[in-house]
Every structure is written in structure tokens, then in C-alpha cells.
C-alpha positions in Angstrom: -43.9 29.7 3.3 -44.0 28.9 6.9 -43.5 25.1 6.4 -40.2 25.1 3.3 -38.5 24.7 6.4 -40.1 21.7 7.7 -40.6 20.1 4.5 -36.9 21.4 3.3 -35.8 19.6 6.5 -37.8 16.5 5.9 -36.1 16.0 1.8 -32.7 16.3 3.2 -32.9 14.5 6.0 -34.2 11.5 3.5 -31.5 12.6 0.3 -28.9 12.0 3.8 -30.7 8.4 4.9 -30.2 7.9 1.1 -26.8 8.6 0.8 -25.9 7.0 3.9 -27.1 3.6 3.1 -25.4 4.1 -0.1 -21.7 4.1 1.8 -23.2 1.0 3.6 -23.9 -1.0 0.7 -20.1 -0.1 -1.3 -18.7 -3.1 -1.9 -15.2 -3.7 0.0 -12.5 -5.9 0.0 -10.7 -7.0 3.5 -6.8 -8.3 3.1 -5.0 -9.1 6.5 -1.8 -10.6 7.2 -0.3 -12.2 9.9 3.4 -13.6 10.6 5.4 -13.5 13.8 8.6 -14.0 11.9 8.0 -11.8 9.6 8.4 -7.9 9.4 6.0 -6.7 9.0 4.1 -9.0 11.5 0.9 -7.4 10.1 -0.4 -5.6 8.2 -4.4 -4.1 6.3 -5.1 -4.0 2.9 -8.6 -2.0 1.8 -9.8 -2.1 -1.6 -12.8 -0.4 -3.4 -14.1 -1.3 -6.3 -12.3 1.9 -8.1 -8.8 0.6 -7.3 -8.9 3.5 -4.6 -7.6 2.3 -0.8 -5.6 1.8 2.7 -3.0 -0.1 3.5 -1.4 -0.4 7.4 1.2 -2.3 8.4 2.8 -2.7 11.9 6.2 -3.7 12.0 7.9 -6.4 15.0 10.6 -5.0 17.2 14.3 -6.4 16.9 17.7 -5.4 18.3 19.0 -5.7 14.9 17.8 -5.7 11.3 20.1 -6.2 8.2 19.0 -3.0 6.3 17.2 0.3 7.3 13.5 -0.3 7.8 10.6 2.4 7.1 8.9 1.5 10.3 4.9 1.2 10.4 3.2 2.1 7.3 -0.5 3.9 7.3 -1.9 5.8 4.3 -4.2 5.6 1.4 -3.2 4.1 -1.5 -4.1 3.8 -5.5 -4.6 0.3 -7.3 -5.2 -0.3 -11.1 -8.7 -0.7 -11.6 -8.2 -3.8 -13.6 -6.4 -5.0 -10.5 -9.3 -3.9 -9.0 -11.9 -5.4 -11.3 -10.3 -9.2 -11.1 -10.6 -9.5 -7.6 -13.8 -7.8 -6.9 -14.4 -11.0 -10.1 -12.7 -13.0 -7.8 -15.2 -12.1 -4.5 -18.4 -13.2 -6.4 -17.2 -16.4 -8.1 -16.3 -17.0 -4.4 -19.5 -16.1 -2.7 -18.3 -13.4 -1.0 -15.8 -15.4 1.1 -18.3 -17.8 3.1 -16.1 -21.1 2.4 -13.8 -22.8 4.7 -10.2 -22.0 2.3 -7.7 -23.8 4.6 -6.2 -26.6 3.4 -4.6 -28.1 7.2 -1.7 -29.1 5.1 1.4 -29.4 6.9 3.1 -26.9 5.5 5.4 -24.3 6.5 3.5 -20.7 7.9 3.6 -19.0 4.7 1.2 -15.9 6.9 -2.1 -16.6 7.2 -4.2 -14.7 5.9 -7.9 -13.7 5.8 -9.6 -12.2 2.7 -13.2 -11.0 3.5 -16.3 -8.9 1.2 -18.5 -6.8 2.6 -21.4 -5.5 -0.2 -24.4 -5.4 -1.6 -23.3 -9.3 -2.2 -23.4 -10.4 1.7 -20.7 -10.3 3.8 -18.1 -13.5 4.6 -14.6 -13.8 5.1 -11.8 -16.7 5.4 -8.5 -17.1 6.6 -5.5 -20.1 5.2 -2.5 -20.3 5.7 -2.1 -22.1 2.0 -5.6 -23.0 0.4 -6.6 -26.0 -1.9 -8.3 -23.2 -4.3 -5.7 -21.7 -6.7 -7.6 -18.5 -6.8 -7.6 -18.3 -3.8 -4.3 -19.6 -2.4 -3.1 -17.3 -5.8 -5.7 -13.6 -4.8 -3.4 -14.3 -1.0 0.6 -14.2 -2.7 -0.8 -11.3 -5.3 -1.8 -9.1 -2.1 1.3 -9.8 -0.4 3.1 -9.0 -3.3 0.9 -5.8 -3.6 1.8 -5.4 0.4 5.2 -6.0 -0.4 5.1 -3.3 -3.2 3.8 -0.5 -0.7 6.5 -1.6 1.8 9.7 -0.8 -0.8 8.1 2.7 -1.4 8.7 3.6 2.2 12.0 1.8 2.7 12.7 3.8 -0.9 11.4 6.9 1.2 13.8 6.2 4.1 16.4 5.8 1.5 16.4 8.9 -0.4 16.3 11.6 3.5 18.4 9.3 5.1 21.1 6.7 3.0 21.2 8.7 -1.0 23.2 5.7 -1.7 21.4 2.8 -0.3 18.7 3.2 -2.8 21.3 1.8 -5.1 20.8 -1.6 -3.8 17.1 -0.9 -3.0 17.1 -0.4 -6.8 18.7 -3.0 -8.1 16.4 -5.8 -5.7 12.8 -4.1 -6.6 14.0 -4.9 -10.2 14.2 -8.1 -10.0 11.4 -8.4 -7.8 9.2 -6.6 -9.8 9.8 -9.0 -13.2 9.5 -12.7 -10.8 6.7 -11.2 -9.4 7.6 -10.8 -5.6 6.3 -6.9 -6.1 3.1 -6.0 -7.9 0.5 -2.4 -8.3 4.0 -0.6 -8.5 1.5 2.4 -9.4 1.2 2.7 -5.9 4.7 3.4 -5.0 4.6 6.1 -8.6 5.5 9.1 -6.9 9.0 8.3 -5.2 9.7 6.5 -7.8 9.1 9.1 -9.8 11.3 11.3 -7.6 14.1 9.5 -8.3 13.6 9.3 -12.0 14.2 13.3 -12.3 16.7 13.4 -8.6 19.9 14.0 -10.0 21.4 13.3 -6.5 21.2 10.4 -6.6 22.8 7.9 -8.7 22.3 7.8 -12.4 21.6 4.1 -12.6 19.0 4.8 -9.4 17.0 7.4 -11.9 17.1 4.8 -14.7 15.9 2.1 -13.0 13.3 3.7 -11.5 11.7 5.1 -15.1 12.3 1.0 -15.5 9.6 0.4 -13.1 7.8 3.2 -13.4 7.6 1.5 -17.5 6.2 -1.6 -15.9 3.5 -0.2 -14.0 
């Protein structure tokens, strides 16, 4: 019996080593965005195969703004598993983004996007403003739309707390953006949409739009 604690320690250490190795090998995709003239001027989205992830943004400081801004966002999020699966499948087709993906064409600055993959398939990244690779360019557009959704959700939370009348214009914009693809993955802001849909203190049309947006998810 006197050898049992040592044996147990070895088993625990072995098990911990396996767990750490599995964690280190877990695939993750990150997308970083930079544009000095936009707000936010920087954001980073981290995505896991099950749709879980994290989003962080930094807003540039301006003296005047046309509307209230929520400030920097830093929060966990959940995207749909189907969306996450398509993104990881693309990473596999593109060899973990180990490629040159910038077109070097003289096009307007749309924002520098860096897509990165790390996991069992290896690791790699590429940075582009505009890519000749249709799938890579589409991925950038989709991720920008997801980021726009998250930022819109933060703005709705702020307006609910400080300017409920402002929710009318914001939800109207959000419905239009959802229909034309400027925002995607409304599941990332479902909690605030649910709050608005059931809040009798906001305008009825705001509640209806919130319900409409949830139905689009």
C-alpha cells in the first residue's frame, strides 16, 4: 500500500499529459481585421469546430460620432455548428491557409484580414485586403458580417440601457442588413433579441423586428 500514492501520481500525471496534448492539438481558426478608418478599427474572432469562440474589438477614438457606439467588445460567443463546419472545411481545402492570398491589385482598402489555422492538420495563415481566391475572399466577407452582427448586438444592449427610442432605427437597419448579407449568424446576439422581443417598455415595432430577426437565424 505504501507504493499506491506514487503509482497514483504517475497515472494522474500521464492522464494530465494526454489531456494537455489533446488541448494543444484542438483545431482553432482566428480571423483578425484591421482598418484605420473604420470603427472598430481592429477586431479578432476565434472559432472552434463546435461553433464556440471569442470576439474582441477595439474602436478608434473620434471626437464626434453620428451615433452612439458601444465601445470595445470582449466576449465569448456561439456560432452555428454548420457555419463553423464550413469554415474548418475550407481551412482543410486551403491547406491550413499556408498560401499567398493577397491579389496585389490596386483596389480600395476594404480592411486587412488575416485568417489563421492551428490544429492537427498543421498551422498557417495568410493576410489579404482583396483575394483572387473566391473562397478566401468570401470567407473574409462572411467574417466581417459576423463581426458586424456582434457589434450590432452590443449597440442594441447599449441603446436598451440608455436610448430606447434609438432601438427603432437600429432594429430597422439590422433587418435590412440581415436580408442583404451585411450581418450574419444572428445566433451570436440571440440573448439581446429575446430581451427586446419580450420587453413591453420598447416600441411594438422594435419587438416585432427582434422576433423577425430571431426567425431569420
